[in-house]
FILUMBA-632905 format. One line per 5 residues: number of its first residue (from 1); their letters; for each residue x, y, z of C-alpha. Coordinates in Angstrom, 2 decimals. Layout:
REM FILUMBA-632905
NUM> a> X Y Z  ...;
***
This chain:
REM FILUMBA-632905
1> mhksl> 53.55 14.49 12.30  53.04 10.71 12.14  50.08 10.95 14.61  48.61 13.79 12.49  48.87 11.82 9.37;
6> lltsl> 47.23 8.79 11.09  44.42 10.83 12.25  43.91 12.38 8.72  44.06 8.81 7.22  41.41 7.65 9.77;
11> fistm> 39.25 10.64 8.90  39.31 10.19 5.26  38.72 6.37 5.72  35.63 7.10 7.93  34.28 9.56 5.48;
16> aaaqq> 34.80 7.05 2.59  32.89 4.32 4.60  30.12 6.93 5.55  29.63 7.48 1.84  28.87 4.14 0.51;
21> kmtpe> 26.12 4.29 -2.24  22.76 2.68 -1.80  22.82 -0.19 -4.31  20.09 -2.90 -5.16  21.95 -5.51 -3.13;
26> llwql> 22.29 -3.16 -0.04  18.76 -2.30 -0.42  17.61 -5.92 -0.19  19.69 -6.47 2.88  17.69 -4.06 5.00;
31> grvsg> 15.34 -5.31 7.61  11.75 -4.65 6.94  10.15 -3.33 10.25  6.52 -3.87 11.11  4.92 -2.75 14.38;
36> etita> 2.79 -5.56 15.97  1.52 -4.63 19.51  2.31 -3.35 23.00  2.28 -5.71 25.85  -0.82 -5.41 28.17;
41> dgktv> 1.32 -4.08 31.00  2.32 -1.21 28.68  5.99 -1.82 29.09  7.23 -3.65 25.89  6.69 -2.98 22.17;
46> iygvs> 6.43 -6.04 20.01  7.58 -5.62 16.30  8.55 -7.82 13.42  11.53 -7.66 11.17  11.53 -9.30 7.68;
51> rynia> 14.95 -10.24 6.02  15.35 -11.59 2.45  17.76 -14.49 1.73  18.61 -13.81 -1.74  20.12 -17.09 -2.39;
56> enkse> 16.99 -18.92 -1.27  14.68 -16.23 -2.84  12.55 -15.84 0.22  12.01 -13.94 3.28  12.09 -14.58 6.86;
61> knlya> 10.17 -12.76 9.66  11.03 -12.81 13.23  9.43 -10.95 16.21  11.46 -8.70 18.55  10.76 -6.81 21.77;
66> ipltg> 11.99 -3.42 22.97  11.05 -1.36 26.15  8.62 1.42 25.40  10.94 3.72 26.91  13.80 2.73 24.49;
71> gdakq> 16.73 0.66 25.06  18.10 -2.84 23.77  15.88 -4.77 21.37  15.65 -8.57 21.83  14.81 -11.23 19.30;
76> ittep> 12.01 -13.43 20.78  11.31 -15.78 17.88  13.77 -17.73 15.70  11.72 -20.47 14.01  11.70 -20.49 10.13;
81> gaegd> 8.44 -18.88 8.86  6.39 -15.74 9.66  4.51 -14.99 12.76  1.30 -13.13 12.48  -1.86 -11.86 14.13;
86> vsavt> 0.12 -10.85 17.15  -1.79 -9.44 20.27  -1.43 -8.78 23.79  -2.76 -11.20 26.40  -2.02 -10.24 30.01;
91> gqkir> 1.15 -8.92 31.52  4.09 -9.58 29.30  2.50 -12.37 27.51  1.51 -12.30 23.78  -0.44 -14.50 21.44;
96> ysykg> 0.37 -14.98 17.71  -0.27 -17.32 14.87  2.50 -19.49 13.34  1.93 -21.85 10.36  -1.90 -21.71 10.99;
101> qlwel> -1.90 -22.53 14.61  -2.23 -20.20 17.82  0.73 -19.68 19.95  1.62 -17.88 23.33  4.92 -16.49 24.34;
106> nadgt> 6.58 -14.33 26.96  7.85 -10.96 25.62  11.38 -12.07 26.66  11.26 -14.80 24.33  10.57 -17.69 26.91;
111> gatqi> 7.63 -19.96 27.29  6.58 -20.65 23.64  3.55 -22.84 23.68  1.34 -24.04 20.81  -2.24 -23.48 22.02;
116> thveg> -4.21 -24.93 18.99  -3.69 -28.12 16.94  -6.22 -27.74 14.06  -5.75 -29.90 11.00  -5.13 -27.60 8.07;
121> glqni> -4.52 -24.69 10.16  -6.47 -21.36 10.68  -6.23 -17.98 9.11  -6.85 -14.51 10.54  -7.23 -15.69 14.07;
126> rispd> -8.98 -13.51 16.81  -9.93 -14.57 20.46  -13.01 -12.90 21.75  -12.39 -10.30 24.57  -14.09 -12.71 27.01;
131> gkhil> -11.87 -15.62 25.81  -14.90 -17.92 25.21  -14.67 -17.88 21.25  -12.50 -18.01 18.51  -12.83 -16.13 15.19;
136> fskev> -11.07 -17.20 11.97  -11.49 -17.34 8.29  -10.92 -20.07 5.77  -11.96 -21.04 2.11  -15.20 -22.58 1.19;
141> klkkv> -16.05 -24.43 -2.12  -19.38 -23.07 -3.43  -19.09 -22.86 -7.04  -18.29 -25.38 -9.91  -15.49 -23.91 -12.16;
146> agsdf> -13.19 -26.70 -13.17  -14.09 -29.20 -15.83  -13.83 -32.01 -13.33  -16.41 -30.13 -11.16  -18.85 -30.42 -13.94;
151> ypdlp> -17.76 -33.83 -15.35  -16.37 -36.05 -12.61  -15.82 -38.86 -15.25  -13.06 -36.60 -16.80  -10.74 -35.85 -13.76;
156> ksnvq> -7.61 -35.22 -15.95  -9.46 -32.50 -17.96  -7.70 -29.13 -17.70  -10.45 -26.44 -18.27  -12.19 -23.56 -16.49;
161> iydnl> -15.79 -22.70 -17.32  -17.27 -19.31 -16.51  -20.68 -17.94 -17.19  -20.27 -14.65 -15.30  -17.79 -11.98 -14.21;
166> nyrhw> -15.38 -11.86 -12.10  -13.65 -14.76 -13.52  -10.28 -13.57 -12.41  -8.94 -11.07 -9.77  -5.54 -9.33 -9.48;
171> dtwed> -3.34 -12.24 -10.12  -5.51 -15.34 -9.59  -8.38 -17.12 -11.57  -11.64 -17.64 -9.84  -11.77 -21.32 -8.64;
176> gnfqh> -15.09 -21.38 -6.95  -13.82 -20.92 -3.36  -14.86 -18.09 -1.22  -13.28 -16.60 2.05  -15.77 -17.02 4.90;
181> vfyat> -15.91 -15.99 8.50  -16.14 -18.72 10.94  -16.22 -18.84 14.74  -16.35 -21.66 17.45  -16.23 -22.09 21.21;
186> ydngq> -12.76 -21.76 22.57  -11.60 -23.42 26.01  -7.78 -23.24 26.67  -6.78 -24.19 22.96  -9.83 -26.74 22.59;
191> igtpv> -11.97 -25.33 19.66  -15.72 -26.40 19.19  -17.57 -27.07 16.01  -16.99 -24.12 13.74  -20.07 -21.96 12.56;
196> dimeg> -19.88 -20.32 9.13  -21.54 -17.13 9.54  -21.74 -16.60 5.84  -22.99 -20.12 4.96  -23.87 -20.66 1.33;
201> elyds> -22.98 -16.96 0.33  -20.98 -16.42 -2.79  -19.12 -13.44 -1.16  -15.68 -13.00 0.36  -14.75 -11.82 3.78;
206> pqmpf> -12.00 -10.74 4.45  -11.99 -8.95 1.15  -9.99 -10.31 -1.75  -7.29 -10.09 -2.68  -5.74 -7.96 0.18;
211> ggsed> -8.05 -8.17 3.17  -7.06 -9.60 6.42  -7.94 -9.89 10.15  -8.88 -6.17 10.03  -11.88 -7.07 8.06;
216> miwsp> -13.38 -9.28 11.04  -13.36 -8.00 14.57  -15.20 -8.98 17.93  -17.51 -6.57 19.69  -16.10 -5.40 23.15;
221> dgksi> -18.49 -7.77 24.84  -17.78 -10.75 22.62  -21.41 -11.10 21.76  -21.13 -10.23 18.08  -18.86 -10.07 15.13;
226> iyvak> -18.21 -7.18 12.79  -17.13 -8.10 9.48  -16.53 -6.39 5.98  -18.09 -7.79 2.85  -19.10 -6.71 -0.66;
231> kkfgk> -22.25 -8.94 -1.06  -22.39 -8.80 -4.76  -21.49 -11.45 -7.21  -20.44 -11.85 -10.90  -21.00 -8.70 -12.93;
236> eyavs> -22.37 -6.85 -10.05  -19.44 -7.35 -8.16  -16.99 -6.36 -11.03  -18.60 -2.88 -11.45  -19.17 -1.83 -7.81;
241> tntdi> -17.17 -0.80 -4.87  -20.04 -0.98 -2.36  -18.54 -3.05 0.49  -20.62 -2.79 3.88  -20.00 -3.34 7.63;
246> feynl> -22.11 -6.37 8.87  -22.96 -7.37 12.43  -23.57 -11.09 13.12  -25.32 -11.80 16.61  -24.02 -15.01 18.16;
251> etrst> -27.06 -15.50 20.33  -29.68 -14.90 17.52  -27.52 -16.05 14.42  -28.85 -13.14 12.56  -26.91 -10.44 10.55;
256> knlse> -27.36 -6.78 10.23  -26.02 -4.31 7.79  -24.70 -1.47 9.73  -23.78 0.67 6.65  -27.11 -0.01 4.62;
261> glagy> -27.78 2.90 2.24  -24.03 3.81 2.03  -22.99 3.48 -1.47  -19.05 3.11 -1.63  -16.39 1.42 0.26;
266> dvaps> -16.96 0.93 3.94  -13.97 -0.73 5.67  -11.83 -0.80 8.78  -14.34 -1.11 11.58  -12.99 -0.09 15.01;
271> fspdg> -14.96 0.17 18.48  -14.29 3.00 20.98  -12.69 1.70 24.20  -16.20 1.85 26.07  -17.92 0.05 23.23;
276> kylaw> -20.43 2.76 22.65  -19.34 3.68 19.29  -18.26 1.96 16.05  -16.19 3.90 13.69  -15.05 2.99 10.14;
281> lgmak> -13.94 4.55 6.87  -16.53 5.18 4.18  -16.74 6.65 0.82  -19.85 8.15 -0.74  -19.78 7.02 -4.34;
286> dgfea> -20.26 3.56 -5.68  -17.51 2.62 -8.22  -15.11 5.39 -7.48  -12.38 3.42 -5.57  -10.34 6.81 -4.84;
291> dkndi> -13.21 8.75 -3.60  -12.88 10.95 -0.40  -12.50 8.61 2.58  -14.50 9.80 5.66  -14.82 8.72 9.13;
296> iildr> -18.31 7.34 9.84  -19.27 6.81 13.55  -22.24 4.75 14.71  -23.76 5.38 18.04  -24.63 1.82 19.33;
301> ttgkr> -27.41 3.08 21.60  -29.37 5.29 19.05  -28.23 3.66 15.74  -27.42 7.05 14.33  -24.55 7.38 11.93;
306> tnltk> -22.57 10.58 11.72  -19.96 11.45 9.07  -17.26 13.32 11.16  -15.11 14.65 8.27  -17.66 15.42 5.56;
311> ewdgt> -16.59 19.06 5.48  -12.89 18.36 5.80  -11.08 18.83 2.58  -9.09 15.78 2.74  -9.26 11.92 2.74;
316> vasiy> -8.49 9.68 5.68  -6.13 6.68 5.39  -6.71 4.79 8.69  -8.24 5.46 12.12  -7.21 4.67 15.72;
321> wnkdg> -9.19 5.46 18.86  -7.38 7.48 21.60  -7.52 5.34 24.55  -9.54 8.00 26.66  -12.22 7.66 23.68;
326> kqllf> -12.52 11.42 23.57  -10.41 11.61 20.31  -10.26 9.61 17.13  -6.60 9.63 15.71  -6.10 9.23 12.03;
331> lavvk> -3.62 9.31 9.36  -3.90 11.32 6.30  -1.86 12.75 3.31  -1.06 16.43 3.83  0.84 18.24 0.95;
336> gteql> 3.14 15.22 0.02  3.57 13.69 3.45  1.35 11.42 5.66  0.79 12.85 9.01  -0.94 12.01 12.32;
341> leisl> -4.25 14.09 12.88  -6.86 13.98 15.63  -10.46 14.80 15.73  -11.90 15.80 19.13  -15.38 14.25 19.66;
346> qkdia> -18.04 16.60 21.06  -20.46 15.61 23.62  -23.15 15.56 20.92  -21.29 13.46 18.34  -23.35 15.01 15.51;
351> atsak> -21.95 18.34 16.48  -18.45 17.16 15.57  -16.98 18.75 12.53  -13.89 19.78 10.61  -13.27 22.71 13.06;
356> nirqv> -12.40 19.96 15.71  -9.60 18.33 13.52  -5.89 19.14 14.57  -2.77 18.02 12.85  -0.59 16.41 15.44;
361> tegdf> 2.66 15.75 13.71  4.56 17.85 10.89  7.61 17.38 8.97  9.00 15.87 5.70  8.18 12.14 6.66;
366> dingi> 5.39 9.71 6.47  3.66 8.37 9.58  2.23 5.32 7.93  1.06 2.97 10.70  -0.26 3.17 14.48;
371> vgqvg> 0.87 0.32 16.64  -0.45 1.22 19.91  -0.83 3.76 22.83  0.17 3.75 26.56  -0.94 6.97 28.42;
376> ntlvv> 0.08 9.91 26.16  2.61 7.88 24.28  1.76 6.48 20.79  3.96 4.05 18.85  3.82 4.74 15.17;
381> srtdm> 5.77 3.60 12.09  7.59 6.16 10.04  9.49 6.43 6.82  11.13 9.18 4.55  12.85 8.91 1.21;
386> nhaae> 16.20 8.12 2.80  14.97 5.61 5.41  12.85 2.40 5.54  10.21 2.12 8.20  11.28 2.21 11.78;
391> lftvq> 9.16 2.56 15.05  8.91 5.95 16.84  7.04 7.29 19.93  4.76 10.33 19.60  4.04 12.32 22.69;
396> lpkgt> 0.42 13.36 22.74  -0.85 16.10 22.58  2.35 17.97 21.30  3.27 15.57 18.59  6.96 15.26 19.59;
401> lqplt> 8.63 12.29 18.00  11.50 10.01 19.26  12.95 7.10 17.42  12.31 3.85 19.24  13.91 1.03 16.91;
406> avnke> 17.13 1.32 14.89  17.00 -1.98 12.89  18.85 -0.33 9.85  20.92 2.23 11.56  24.24 0.56 11.10;
411> tydkt> 23.67 0.53 7.33  22.46 4.03 7.04  25.27 5.39 9.07  27.64 4.19 6.34  25.39 5.20 3.51;
416> gmckv> 25.32 8.65 1.73  21.97 10.29 2.29  20.23 12.21 -0.48  19.16 15.76 -0.18  15.33 15.85 -0.70;
421> ekrwi> 13.92 19.35 -1.66  10.33 20.35 -1.74  9.34 22.65 -4.65  6.17 24.53 -5.83  5.74 24.58 -9.51;
426> kttdn> 3.34 26.71 -11.58  1.17 24.46 -13.86  -0.22 25.29 -17.20  -3.62 26.18 -15.63  -1.91 28.34 -13.10;
431> kemla> -1.98 26.17 -10.09  0.72 25.54 -7.54  2.00 21.82 -7.67  4.37 20.35 -5.35  7.24 18.36 -6.52;
436> wvifp> 9.97 16.37 -4.59  13.58 16.83 -6.19  15.93 14.13 -4.91  19.68 14.81 -5.34  22.63 12.42 -5.31;
441> pdfdp> 24.31 12.04 -2.00  27.44 13.88 -3.43  25.60 16.22 -5.27  27.78 19.18 -6.71  25.74 22.13 -8.25;
446> akkyp> 28.69 22.94 -10.40  28.15 19.63 -12.33  25.37 18.59 -14.77  23.28 15.57 -13.86  21.08 13.27 -15.98;
451> tllyc> 17.55 13.71 -14.56  14.58 11.35 -14.19  10.89 12.32 -14.23  9.24 9.87 -11.83  5.56 9.21 -12.82;
456> qggpq> 3.48 7.78 -9.97  0.97 4.99 -10.49  -2.45 4.83 -8.88  -3.52 7.11 -10.56  -4.95 8.39 -7.32;
461> salsq> -2.18 7.30 -4.90  -0.05 9.62 -2.81  3.46 10.63 -3.72  4.58 11.27 -0.08  7.64 10.44 1.83;
466> fysyr> 7.41 6.77 1.31  10.28 4.29 1.10  9.75 1.77 -1.71  12.05 -1.50 -2.26  11.69 -1.08 -6.02;
471> wnfql> 10.77 2.42 -7.06  13.39 3.78 -4.52  14.35 7.35 -4.94  17.47 7.05 -2.68  18.53 4.21 -4.79;
476> masqg> 17.94 6.19 -8.07  19.68 9.25 -6.95  22.62 7.22 -5.44  23.48 6.09 -8.98  23.99 9.66 -10.00;
481> yivva> 20.59 10.92 -11.23  18.49 13.74 -10.02  14.88 12.64 -9.55  11.90 14.74 -10.11  8.70 13.49 -8.52;
486> pnrrg> 5.56 15.66 -8.99  2.31 15.57 -7.02  0.54 15.96 -10.28  -3.28 16.03 -10.71  -4.97 13.03 -9.01;
491> mpghg> -3.03 12.72 -5.84  -4.43 13.13 -2.28  -3.12 15.52 0.12  -4.00 18.65 -1.88  -7.62 18.72 -1.56;
496> vewna> -10.57 16.58 -2.80  -10.82 18.61 -6.18  -7.24 18.05 -6.96  -7.59 14.35 -6.22  -10.66 13.77 -8.45;
501> aiskd> -9.57 15.78 -11.26  -7.59 13.10 -13.01  -10.73 10.82 -13.72  -11.48 10.73 -17.53  -8.72 13.23 -18.04;
506> wggqp> -5.67 10.65 -17.85  -3.80 12.16 -20.87  -4.85 15.83 -20.38  -3.85 18.02 -17.41  -1.94 15.35 -15.49;
511> irdyl> 0.43 14.87 -18.46  0.96 18.69 -18.77  1.51 18.74 -15.04  4.49 16.16 -15.69  5.83 18.42 -18.44;
516> saida> 5.60 21.44 -16.23  7.71 19.74 -13.60  10.49 18.52 -15.67  10.53 21.84 -17.62  10.75 23.89 -14.50;
521> vsqep> 13.59 21.78 -12.98  15.54 21.54 -16.18  15.97 25.36 -16.01  18.57 24.63 -13.19  22.19 24.77 -14.33;
526> yvdkn> 22.96 21.32 -12.88  20.41 19.55 -14.98  21.59 18.22 -18.16  18.69 18.95 -20.64  20.16 16.47 -23.11;
531> rlgav> 19.91 13.52 -20.64  16.30 13.42 -19.54  14.38 10.23 -18.88  10.86 9.32 -17.68  10.14 6.16 -15.65;
536> gasyg> 6.89 4.91 -14.08  4.60 2.00 -13.40  0.96 1.18 -13.80  -0.66 4.71 -14.47  3.05 5.85 -14.27;
541> gysvy> 3.70 3.26 -17.02  0.57 4.68 -18.97  2.03 8.16 -18.43  5.52 7.16 -19.90  3.60 5.63 -22.96;
546> mlagv> 1.66 8.87 -23.42  4.77 11.03 -23.02  6.51 8.92 -25.66  4.06 10.29 -28.06  3.73 13.87 -26.85;
551> hnnrf> 7.05 14.81 -25.42  8.65 16.77 -28.46  11.92 15.31 -27.93  12.47 16.27 -24.29  13.35 12.83 -23.15;
556> ksfia> 16.14 10.58 -24.30  15.07 7.42 -22.48  11.79 5.78 -21.21  10.95 2.87 -18.79  7.48 1.80 -18.55;
561> hdglf> 6.39 -0.98 -16.00  2.97 -2.53 -16.39  1.82 0.46 -18.24  -1.52 0.84 -20.21  -0.71 1.11 -23.86;
566> dlksw> -4.09 0.61 -25.56  -7.01 1.54 -23.70  -9.61 -0.23 -25.62  -7.74 -3.65 -25.29  -7.15 -2.84 -21.46;
571> ygtte> -10.73 -2.25 -20.87  -11.60 -5.54 -22.45  -9.14 -7.63 -20.22  -8.89 -5.88 -16.94  -10.88 -7.08 -13.89;
576> elwfa> -11.82 -4.48 -11.35  -14.24 -2.79 -13.90  -15.51 -0.38 -11.26  -12.06 1.43 -11.71  -12.18 1.31 -15.53;
581> nwdig> -15.72 2.57 -15.75  -15.18 5.58 -13.49  -11.82 6.67 -14.72  -12.02 5.74 -18.43  -15.59 4.63 -19.45;
586> aywda> -16.64 1.76 -21.74  -15.21 2.20 -25.30  -18.47 1.57 -27.11  -20.11 4.47 -25.35  -19.79 7.64 -27.53;
591> anakv> -19.51 9.89 -24.58  -16.00 8.52 -24.06  -14.78 8.95 -27.62  -12.51 11.80 -26.49  -10.74 9.52 -23.84;
596> ykefn> -10.21 6.84 -26.28  -8.85 9.07 -29.00  -6.97 11.80 -27.39  -5.67 9.96 -24.18  -4.88 6.62 -25.67;
601> pseya> -0.95 6.08 -26.06  -1.59 3.73 -29.00  -3.09 6.68 -31.11  0.35 8.32 -30.82  2.27 5.36 -32.17;
606> nkwnt> 3.51 7.30 -35.27  5.32 9.81 -33.11  7.30 7.24 -31.01  11.16 7.71 -31.58  12.81 7.31 -28.27;
611> pilii> 14.60 4.24 -26.61  12.22 2.44 -24.18  12.51 -0.49 -21.69  9.03 -2.25 -21.28  8.47 -4.23 -18.33;
616> qggtd> 5.58 -6.64 -17.84  4.24 -9.15 -15.35  2.81 -12.41 -16.58  0.07 -12.77 -13.93  -0.96 -9.01 -13.77;
621> frvgi> -4.68 -9.18 -14.61  -5.01 -5.62 -13.78  -2.88 -4.49 -16.72  -2.79 -7.63 -18.98  0.06 -9.00 -20.76;
626> eqglq> -1.07 -7.61 -24.16  -0.32 -4.09 -23.05  3.39 -4.47 -22.63  3.68 -6.93 -25.60  1.71 -4.39 -27.98;
631> afqla> 4.15 -1.42 -26.82  7.43 -3.60 -27.28  6.21 -4.69 -30.66  5.43 -1.21 -31.86  9.07 -0.07 -30.79;
636> qlkgi> 10.77 -2.98 -32.50  8.80 -2.68 -35.78  9.61 1.07 -35.80  13.23 0.30 -35.27  13.43 1.96 -31.94;
641> kskll> 16.00 0.79 -29.46  13.83 -1.21 -27.09  14.05 -4.08 -24.55  11.23 -6.33 -23.04  11.67 -7.41 -19.44;
646> yfpee> 8.96 -10.15 -18.88  8.27 -11.70 -15.48  5.97 -14.87 -16.19  5.14 -15.51 -12.41  5.07 -11.76 -11.16;
651> nhwvl> 1.74 -9.74 -10.84  1.29 -5.87 -10.97  4.41 -5.86 -8.70  7.89 -7.68 -8.55  7.87 -9.63 -5.16;
656> kaqna> 10.27 -12.37 -5.50  13.97 -11.04 -4.44  16.08 -12.38 -7.22  13.39 -11.11 -9.88  13.55 -7.77 -8.09;
661> lvwqr> 17.34 -7.64 -8.31  17.23 -8.54 -11.97  14.61 -5.77 -12.30  16.92 -3.10 -10.67  20.14 -4.13 -12.44;
666> effqw> 18.15 -3.89 -15.92  16.65 -0.69 -14.93  20.04 0.97 -14.20  21.76 -0.70 -17.15  19.28 0.66 -19.47;
671> lketl> 19.62 4.16 -18.18  23.41 3.78 -18.37  23.05 2.77 -22.18  20.55 5.36 -23.18  21.23 8.43 -20.85;
***
């Protein structure tokens, strides 16, 4: 009897431990995994793990090594700071950048050696395939902006002077500096005189604000540099998405536009293993940042370009050459998940078409990154709504997945997992819409639960099996909420028409899609119809503001983060005007009158009557501070229960650890008070 009681006690204790709830603090303890490279001998996978120190309010990234076949992982760097630009050299040796300098290291963590000693450091470092040159980027001051630039005798003046757009971007004011691509001779760490291949040009490469080393690559023979740039300035830059792929020849010091005549984004250049072809991602329309992303391939011998995916009804997220050069692997959103696909290249490249595309992986997860390939084994990054990114191997051509890393396994083994259900919901225009429904870990269908409608941002971004460290569905559900996350109009993964349908219809069918989703799920007996909330950021914040005026008392609580409240004032302060022009249009153009009247949340101010938490970043230049302040002021003056959560130093996101924890604590405290 004593033994039986002991076993029962141990069983109950184990079950209790296994059912700890995901909390904001626990979420921020997770290691954030990034795939880096595979060693040249194909035996070892190198990956990074970033961890946050809440007390110090900063993260620390270190490198780890694990056999490709699986086994024990080993930490191979320990110094404070983040390692980047990781690449394989020979055998088990890797190369990486650290604090602006180039280092080499054995995959077992031994032999760390600093290779370069450049004053001021380097960014986005790449060594040429023949080892003779080094490629990097750095800022160059080309334009006067500060008062002291114009008036040197007034060095203590604090003024910025502009005579053109783009005077600020994302979260940074234009200061007259531009990112340029440089190369120099390289000999065992010794660097020759750098050459600016964009000398005097008022353009950026890598692309600002998010471009990196992927925007500048060597040709396989090391004789030329391929780089991405949008060679437009001022107002032309602000209204255009027309980036191009350029080739700079080291011998002639001449530059050629390889994507000339292609109007939209052209990015992510990648050479075939034999160097005969250059592939990149391209969009057809200038100004439409969420246009269908196609795979463009350039025959280096003939100069002929071919759109491989023109007839395919989807949009490509990223590309990777199969090592045999006979297929291009790519990632794309497919019905609410991001999957690995391949396109088999025909002998006549021009004959390659959508019929040559095959989906390799399938399941309720996201494949969101490709690390490398050895034989038929591909290493990828994978997430789902219950698990942060870990590395997996994929066996080609079957697509069988096996876990490789398990950085957060110990935490997840003790944490209650949420049931994630895929539903198809009929919309008001008789379409089938996918919606994810996420349930609390201890869900009991006999009980009633408060339920949250999650409104995705973008507006044309995928609502797939991602794992966010802020808008985290596992975290929300673990606090006792059912979460409804619809793939409303405007999201990729359901065909090009569905993705494009949201432009200039922000407050129309997409909002009706949201109401269709919450109304359908609310029919379930376990949903408490008297405790419904709607939450979201960016376009999702806009959606919350729109719903506040048209929801007809469905919801009891709202949370809007960096949402668009008044479209006219937003158009007058946002920076990437290509987006504003395509999706909304200029407010002085009569053709857009309907948008500014029917789809403008501020026009429905008289109908606001529901408690609302408003969150606003102080350095968010995409959705300016006036948007959150106007919404809060409206709620306050109407006597509506409301709160403003203002982050002076955060942009469109919340990036600092302690700020993020305040965000999450306030988020759930608000729901506790109002639902």
